[in-house]
ZAMARGU-4260 file (C-alpha; in steps of 0.2 Angstrom, whole numbers, plus 5000, padded with zeros to 4 digits):
<rodrens>
0) 5001/5001/5000 | 5017/5012/5006 | 5023/5007/4987 | 5009/5012/4981 | 5006/5030/4988
5) 5024/5034/4985 | 5023/5026/4966 | 5009/5039/4964 | 5014/5051/4971 | 5028/5052/4958
10) 5019/5051/4945 | 5010/5065/4950 | 5025/5075/4952 | 5033/5070/4937 | 5016/5074/4925
15) 5016/5090/4935 | 5034/5094/4927 | 5029/5090/4911 | 5014/5101/4910 | 5024/5113/4917
20) 5035/5112/4901 | 5053/5103/4912 | 5062/5090/4904 | 5065/5080/4919 | 5052/5065/4916
25) 5070/5053/4913 | 5078/5060/4930 | 5058/5057/4942 | 5059/5040/4933 | 5077/5034/4937
30) 5075/5041/4955 | 5058/5030/4955 | 5065/5013/4951 | 5080/5016/4964 | 5066/5019/4978
35) 5055/5005/4974 | 5072/4992/4972 | 5074/4996/4988 | 5055/4994/4994 | 5057/4979/4984
40) 5074/4973/4997 | 5065/4978/5011 | 5050/4966/5007 | 5060/4954/5004 | 5068/4953/5023
45) 5052/4956/5031 | 5044/4940/5022 | 5060/4930/5031 | 5059/4938/5045 | 5041/4932/5047
50) 5042/4913/5040 | 5054/4909/5052 | 5043/4914/5065 | 5030/4905/5059 | 5042/4889/5057
55) 5041/4876/5066 | 5049/4876/5084 | 5066/4869/5089 | 5066/4850/5097 | 5070/4856/5113
60) 5057/4868/5115 | 5041/4863/5129 | 5026/4856/5120 | 5018/4871/5132 | 5028/4885/5127
65) 5023/4904/5134 | 5013/4913/5122 | 5021/4929/5112 | 5026/4942/5127 | 5017/4955/5114
70) 5001/4945/5111 | 4999/4945/5130 | 5002/4963/5133 | 4988/4966/5120 | 4977/4954/5128
75) 4980/4965/5143 | 4976/4980/5134 | 4962/4973/5129 | 4955/4968/5146 | 4957/4986/5154
80) 4947/4995/5139 | 4934/4979/5143 | 4935/4986/5162 | 4934/5003/5159 | 4919/5002/5146
85) 4911/4992/5161 | 4914/5006/5174 | 4907/5019/5162 | 4893/5007/5160 | 4890/5006/5177
90) 4888/5023/5181 | 4879/5030/5163 | 4865/5019/5168 | 4866/5021/5187 | 4863/5042/5179
95) 4848/5035/5169 | 4839/5026/5186 | 4842/5040/5195 | 4831/5050/5181 | 4815/5038/5188
100) 4817/5048/5201 | 4808/5063/5193 | 4797/5049/5182 | 4791/5047/5200 | 4788/5063/5206
105) 4779/5068/5190 | 4768/5052/5191 | 4763/5054/5211 | 4762/5073/5204 | 4750/5069/5190
110) 4738/5059/5198 | 4736/5067/5214 | 4726/5086/5215 | 4736/5102/5214 | 4735/5107/5234
115) 4748/5094/5238 | 4759/5097/5222 | 4773/5105/5234 | 4773/5092/5247 | 4773/5078/5235
120) 4789/5085/5223 | 4798/5088/5244 | 4796/5068/5248 | 4802/5063/5231 | 4818/5074/5233
125) 4820/5073/5250 | 4819/5053/5251 | 4833/5053/5240 | 4844/5063/5247 | 4841/5054/5265
130) 4842/5037/5255 | 4861/5042/5250 | 4868/5046/5266 | 4860/5033/5275 | 4866/5018/5263
135) 4882/5026/5262 | 4887/5023/5281 | 4873/5008/5284 | 4865/5001/5270 | 4878/4997/5258
140) 4887/4987/5271 | 4871/4979/5279 | 4867/4974/5258 | 4885/4969/5254 | 4898/4965/5268
145) 4904/4951/5273 | 4889/4940/5278 | 4884/4934/5294 | 4877/4915/5291 | 4867/4923/5278
150) 4856/4935/5285 | 4865/4954/5286 | 4883/4960/5281 | 4893/4964/5293 | 4909/4977/5287
155) 4910/4990/5275 | 4896/5004/5281 | 4909/5019/5280 | 4919/5016/5265 | 4928/5034/5264
160) 4945/5023/5265 | 4946/5017/5247 | 4957/5025/5234 | 4950/5039/5222 | 4951/5026/5206
165) 4945/5011/5216 | 4932/5003/5206 | 4921/5001/5221 | 4912/5017/5218 | 4906/5013/5202
170) 4895/4999/5210 | 4894/5011/5224 | 4883/5025/5214 | 4874/5012/5203 | 4868/5001/5219
175) 4862/5018/5226 | 4851/5023/5215 | 4843/5007/5216 | 4840/5010/5237 | 4832/5027/5233
180) 4819/5018/5218 | 4813/5006/5233 | 4811/5020/5244 | 4802/5031/5232 | 4789/5020/5229
185) 4780/5022/5244 | 4776/5040/5244 | 4762/5037/5229 | 4755/5024/5237 | 4752/5037/5253
190) 4752/5053/5242 | 4738/5066/5249 | 4736/5062/5268 | 4753/5059/5276 | 4763/5070/5287
195) 4781/5074/5280 | 4791/5071/5294 | 4785/5056/5297 | 4789/5050/5279 | 4806/5056/5279
200) 4809/5045/5296 | 4802/5029/5286 | 4812/5034/5271 | 4828/5035/5280 | 4825/5018/5288
205) 4819/5010/5273 | 4835/5015/5263 | 4848/5008/5280 | 4840/4994/5287 | 4824/4986/5277
210) 4829/4986/5258 | 4847/4981/5265 | 4842/4966/5275 | 4830/4955/5258 | 4847/4965/5246
215) 4859/4955/5255 | 4848/4937/5255 | 4849/4938/5236 | 4865/4949/5231 | 4872/4948/5246
220) 4890/4941/5237 | 4888/4955/5221 | 4902/4966/5230 | 4916/4954/5230 | 4920/4957/5212
225) 4922/4975/5217 | 4932/4973/5235 | 4918/4971/5248 | 4910/4956/5256 | 4908/4942/5245
230) 4896/4930/5253 | 4880/4923/5247 | 4865/4929/5259 | 4856/4912/5259 | 4842/4915/5247
235) 4855/4917/5234 | 4864/4901/5239 | 4850/4890/5237 | 4847/4896/5219 | 4834/4911/5220
240) 4837/4924/5204 | 4830/4941/5205 | 4841/4950/5189 | 4836/4968/5193 | 4826/4967/5208
245) 4807/4964/5203 | 4809/4956/5220 | 4822/4965/5231 | 4817/4983/5223 | 4800/4983/5218
250) 4794/4969/5230 | 4801/4978/5245 | 4794/4994/5239 | 4776/4987/5236 | 4777/4980/5253
255) 4782/4992/5259 | 4770/5003/5252 | 4752/4991/5256 | 4762/4994/5276 | 4759/5013/5274
260) 4744/5014/5267 | 4734/5002/5279 | 4744/5012/5296 | 4738/5030/5288 | 4722/5023/5281
265) 4711/5033/5267 | 4711/5050/5260 | 4698/5061/5267 | 4683/5057/5256 | 4690/5044/5247
270) 4676/5032/5253 | 4659/5037/5259 | 4649/5033/5274 | 4642/5018/5269 | 4659/5012/5259
275) 4655/5017/5241 | 4672/5023/5234 | 4673/5041/5226 | 4685/5044/5212 | 4696/5056/5217
280) 4706/5064/5200 | 4722/5068/5198 | 4724/5087/5195 | 4738/5085/5177 | 4737/5069/5168
285) 4752/5074/5154 | 4760/5078/5168 | 4760/5057/5174 | 4761/5051/5155 | 4777/5062/5155
290) 4783/5054/5171 | 4777/5034/5165 | 4789/5039/5149 | 4803/5042/5162 | 4801/5028/5172
295) 4802/5017/5157 | 4816/5027/5149 | 4826/5024/5164 | 4819/5006/5166 | 4834/5003/5150
300) 4848/5007/5164 | 4838/4999/5178 | 4837/4981/5168 | 4853/4980/5156 | 4865/4990/5169
305) 4861/4976/5180 | 4873/4964/5170 | 4885/4977/5176 | 4897/4974/5162 | 4897/4982/5143
310) 4894/4966/5130 | 4880/4962/5118 | 4869/4955/5131 | 4862/4971/5136 | 4854/4970/5116
315) 4840/4958/5121 | 4839/4964/5138 | 4833/4981/5131 | 4822/4973/5120 | 4814/4964/5134
320) 4811/4979/5141 | 4803/4986/5128 | 4791/4975/5124 | 4784/4968/5142 | 4778/4987/5146
325) 4770/4989/5129 | 4762/4973/5130 | 4756/4976/5147 | 4749/4993/5142 | 4738/4986/5130
330) 4733/4973/5140 | 4728/4985/5156 | 4719/4997/5143 | 4711/4981/5136 | 4706/4976/5152
335) 4698/4986/5161 | 4688/4994/5143 | 4679/4978/5147 | 4676/4981/5164 | 4669/4999/5162
340) 4667/5001/5144 | 4680/5013/5139 | 4698/5014/5139 | 4705/5022/5156 | 4723/5031/5155
345) 4728/5029/5171 | 4726/5010/5171 | 4733/5012/5154 | 4748/5021/5161 | 4752/5009/5176
350) 4750/4993/5166 | 4765/4998/5157 | 4776/5001/5171 | 4768/4985/5180 | 4776/4974/5163
355) 4791/4984/5166 | 4791/4977/5185 | 4785/4961/5177 | 4801/4959/5168 | 4814/4968/5178
360) 4817/4948/5187 | 4818/4941/5171 | 4824/4948/5157 | 4841/4942/5153 | 4836/4926/5153
365) 4819/4924/5144 | 4815/4925/5125 | 4806/4941/5118 | 4792/4933/5112 | 4789/4927/5134
370) 4793/4945/5136 | 4777/4950/5126 | 4768/4935/5138 | 4776/4941/5154 | 4769/4957/5150
375) 4751/4953/5141 | 4750/4945/5161 | 4757/4959/5171 | 4744/4971/5162 | 4731/4959/5168
380) 4738/4960/5184 | 4738/4978/5186 | 4719/4979/5183 | 4713/4966/5193 | 4722/4970/5207
385) 4718/4990/5207 | 4699/4984/5205 | 4703/4973/5223 | 4710/4984/5231 | 4696/4997/5230
390) 4684/4983/5234 | 4694/4981/5252 | 4693/5000/5253 | 4713/5001/5254 | 4718/5018/5246
395) 4733/5018/5235 | 4734/5033/5227 | 4745/5031/5211 | 4744/5011/5210 | 4759/5007/5219
400) 4754/4991/5224 | 4746/4982/5211 | 4762/4990/5198 | 4776/4986/5211 | 4769/4972/5223
405) 4759/4959/5214 | 4769/4961/5200 | 4786/4960/5208 | 4779/4942/5214 | 4773/4937/5196
410) 4791/4944/5186 | 4800/4935/5200 | 4789/4919/5197 | 4794/4922/5177 | 4812/4917/5181
415) 4809/4900/5184 | 4791/4898/5172 | 4800/4906/5155 | 4818/4903/5159 | 4829/4896/5141
420) 4832/4882/5150 | 4822/4866/5153 | 4806/4869/5167 | 4813/4864/5185 | 4800/4864/5197
425) 4811/4865/5210 | 4817/4882/5204 | 4801/4888/5205 | 4799/4884/5221 | 4814/4894/5225
430) 4809/4909/5217 | 4793/4907/5227 | 4799/4906/5244 | 4811/4921/5239 | 4799/4933/5234
435) 4787/4926/5248 | 4800/4929/5261 | 4808/4946/5254 | 4791/4955/5252 | 4785/4949/5270
440) 4800/4954/5280 | 4798/4971/5271 | 4778/4970/5277 | 4782/4966/5292 | 4796/4978/5297
445) 4788/4993/5288 | 4772/4991/5298 | 4780/4992/5312 | 4791/5006/5306 | 4775/5015/5301
450) 4765/5011/5319 | 4781/5017/5329 | 4782/5033/5317 | 4765/5036/5319 | 4765/5036/5337
455) 4780/5047/5341 | 4779/5062/5328 | 4763/5058/5317 | 4761/5050/5302 | 4742/5056/5297
460) 4735/5072/5294 | 4720/5077/5300 | 4706/5083/5288 | 4709/5099/5289 | 4722/5098/5284
465) 4718/5086/5267 | 4704/5100/5266 | 4718/5112/5262 | 4731/5105/5256 | 4746/5098/5262
470) 4755/5112/5254 | 4747/5123/5263 | 4746/5113/5278 | 4765/5107/5278 | 4776/5121/5269
475) 4764/5137/5268 | 4767/5138/5251 | 4754/5135/5234 | 4763/5128/5219 | 4750/5136/5209
480) 4748/5153/5216 | 4737/5159/5203 | 4724/5146/5204 | 4712/5140/5220 | 4721/5124/5225
485) 4708/5119/5238 | 4693/5113/5242 | 4685/5129/5251 | 4679/5144/5247
</rodrens>
């Protein structure tokens, strides 16, 4: 190639000189012949060296000779590049999961009334801030520290002693956004009647203790590759699989949401004296829809990022994370259309989220065809569970329990039901045990936490405060000062 370029250059120069009337073509040709001869000699030498390097090894050489030093160096460089790509992947996908905080805030804001808007924003903003701090000091160690019998981590509570370029920081960042997600699920379920201080106390305890307990049982060894812990939790040791957290994150958050709404009670006016349900409309459905889009967008980081490595496997995970929510939205819309005679926007939006939760545990070990089935059933589950809660007079303001708890159960079972490997009843039993253990423990502990908060700092806002709106009662402010946002004239 080099010879060709050089020859071409001299030919062009010769033509240029001829065009200018210079009689120097013979001289140029002579120089060109000399250069080509030298290039041919160099090529012959290189071919000879290459032939010697590729020849048969000497008789005295061992059969398992060490690889060429250059090859080993190239391999080491490739491994370094791959590791750095993995770290970048964790940070980028962790940032996508962080965007889900905005999605949760917008969904809750849109499905609630205008008079509670500031309170909702404050809760969704502050619960992540609190989660980050307590997870650094306590939660991370309980979740990924050296295991005490597979039940809880016992070290790595304060990790600031690690070097600035330690790979642990990437892992910690990816994990803290998951803790924030589990925490903020509860906010929407208890919206419009929960005292601000009481909610913050809960947020601190969930991220510090409740979420890390279940997380250690299922993911306890995951920190081993990053220099902390490395011992499997008891569920993980049994073969329990929850790839991105249908149970560990969403089941936990949904169970805590159920505990919270049972303790705090229904919103003022949600049910009549005879127990009949009264519809409370959200004030901004377009904002709620934007929130769902943001959550779906963040879910690509939530699921694909859980590989913790940047390789081709992320492609199918992203496809499954597209197919399941899409199918679930359609199934939820059609099923509610059948029940009430018209398509419902709220259940349609929640259906897509239910599908995303349903595929979260199994997105890495099922095909897109299976993801379609997972999503269709998740959408129906969302609809049926929403109607069931209302029948039982349980007031879930945004539908967090149907989306996260019910579909968390479903998605965790799907790991065994739709696995590409042959079906195993034993694996299905382990999956059922795992999701039952984590969600029931989360429910019981959070129920105790909410009871404690209610008896100390207070949990439920008074009827008068709910009528005025928590923006005024809790924050002495109005999110929409140019409009009347209370129910009082």
